[in-house]
N, C-alpha and C positions, 0 to 999 in steps of 0.2 A: 494567428500563428502557426506554419507549416508543422505538418506532422514530425520532421525532424526536427526542428527548435524544439518541439514540443520534447522530442526524445531526449534532448540535449539536457532539457530544464529537469525532465523525471529522473535522468541518468544520476545527476548531480545532487537533488533530494536522496534518491536510493545511496549515494556514497556519502552521506553524511554519518549513519548508523548500519551496522550491521542487521538491524532488526527494525521495520515498521511493523507498532504495533496494530491492531486490526481490532476496532472498538466498536462493541455492540453496546450502546447507553441509553436507557430505560428512565434516566431520572435526570432531566436536565442538571441539577443541581450537584450532580456529580462531574460536569462537565469540566470544572475551570479546577479544582483541586485534582483532578486525574491527570487532566492536559501538566499543572503543574509539578505533579508527582513524577512523572515521565520524564520531562525535561530534563529536571535535578536529575535523574538517573541517568541521563546521556540517550535519551531517545526523544529527539525532538521534530522527529517525521512523525505525523500521526495521521492514520485513515479513518474517521467516522462514516461507518456504512448506513448507509442511509432501509435503515430496515427497520426502525422505529416514528412514532408520531414524533419523538422530541429530535431526530438527530440533526436536522437542520439548526436549530434552538442549540444545539450541543456543539456544531460546529459555530454557530456565530461567537459564542463565549469562548472555545476554545480557542480561539482566534486573536481574541485579545491578549492571551499570556505571552509574557517577552518569552522571545527563543522559539515558540510551537510553530511549525510550516504543517497546518494539518488542511486536511484534502477530505475529499468527500470518497466513501468505497461505494460499492453495489450503485454504480450510476450506470442506468439500463438504456437511456433514452436521451433525447436533447432535451428535453423537459428537465429530467434530473441532472442535466448537465446547467442548464439555466438557473435552475434553484440552487445547487450547489454555490454557483458563483455568485450569485445575488448573495449568500448567506456569510461569504466570506472566504470558500474554499482556495485555496489556491493549485491543486489540482485533484485531479479527478482518477479513480481507480474503477476497470470495468473486468467483469470475469470474462469478455467476449471483447467483439467489437463489429460493430454496424457502418455501413455506409452513413447511416444518418447521426450515429450518435459523433463519428470521426469527422462530421461536417461541422457539428453543431459545435463541439470542443475546438476547430479551427476557428470558427466565427467568434468564437467566445474568446480567444487569447488563452485556454484553460488546458493547462499540460496534461494530458492522456496517457495514462499507463494501462494500456490496451492487454486483454488478456486473450491467450492462447495455449492449445492442449496438445496441439499435432505439429506434426513438417510442413505440413501444408498450408496450417494456420500461421506458423511464424512465417513464411515464405509470403505468405499476402501482405503479411503487415509489412514486412520488407520491401516489398514491390512501392507501398503506400508510400516508405518514409521512417518508420517507426525501426527503431534500434533497440530499443528498452522497452519490455514488455514485461507483465505476468505469467507465470504458469498457473493454470487453476485447470483445476483441482493437483497439488501437485502429487501429492499423495497417490492418488486416487488413478492419476493419469501416468506414473509409471517413476516419481521422485526424482533423487537423485540419479538413476542410472538412464534416465530420459533425458537426463541432461547430459550427461556424458556423451550418449548417444547423437543427441542434436550438435553441442559442439564442432564435431568432426567436418560436418558437410555445412554446416552455418554458423561458422567462428564467428560472424561479426552480429550475432544476436546477444542479447544480454538480457540477463531474469530476475525478479523478482518472486520466487515460487512462494506460493501461498497454498494453504488446505492442507491439514494431517502435518503440521510443520511444527514441532515441541522445542523445547530445552534440551530436550536427550537426542534429538537429532539435525537440530540446525547445522551443527558444525560440520555436518558432512556433506549438506548442501553448500556454506560458506567455503568450502575448501576448495569448488569446482572454479574453474577459468571463468567461466561464463554465468557465473552469479554473481552478483552485486550487492544485494540483499535478501532478507528472506521476510515474510510477512507472519504474523503467528499471532494469536489473541492468549496467548499462556500469561504475558506479561500484566496481563489487566482479568483476571479472572473472575467471574461473576461474584462467587462470595467477597471476596474483596471488595468491589465495588458495593455490595449490599451493607456489608459491615464498615462499610468508609475506610480502609487500612490505607491508607496514603501512606505511610511509613513502608508496610508491607511492599504495597507495587511501586514505591521507589527503587526499593530493594531488588527488587526481579529485575528494575530495569538494568539497575547496575549491575546486572550479573549476566543479562543479554547484552550490553557494550561491549561490555568485555569477551564475546564470545570472537571477536576478533581484535 
């Protein structure tokens, strides 16, 4: 799958809902009910970060939930991409992009949402064939003001900004013409996971879905 086809696939996923939950899962028992709550709340595209020992098991469990489109986040290497694909991830998200990672995702037919934080990085990804990107870390990099500035010279690039985004500022990002969706962890807070408050998480998902 070429980078251009990868971008076509990831942009289609990003258009399914205004928010992609960025999930850090410490207990594999949380995976299935969490996915069901988020899908029921209108957020079917889920990013499980590879930051915990049980992340791959969580991806496998969530991938079996009807309606869920599960991807792996914090994919940093070809090895990460291979493990994520084997676990059932249907896309990968990275905070940046390297030739090795791009090559692996191309060989694996695994759509990659690559990260960028500067105009040079955006231009480099565009040259590779990527038009759908992750702006990371969105807040520290310049936030909505940076995205607005990038849209002038680089209107062909589309973004899913992640990092420093919450319910209070997500709307400002989503109002920008080059933002397809945002990524955020606020829809599945750690306290709600610990208490297994699936109804509360579903409610947060419904509120996030209504942002657009």
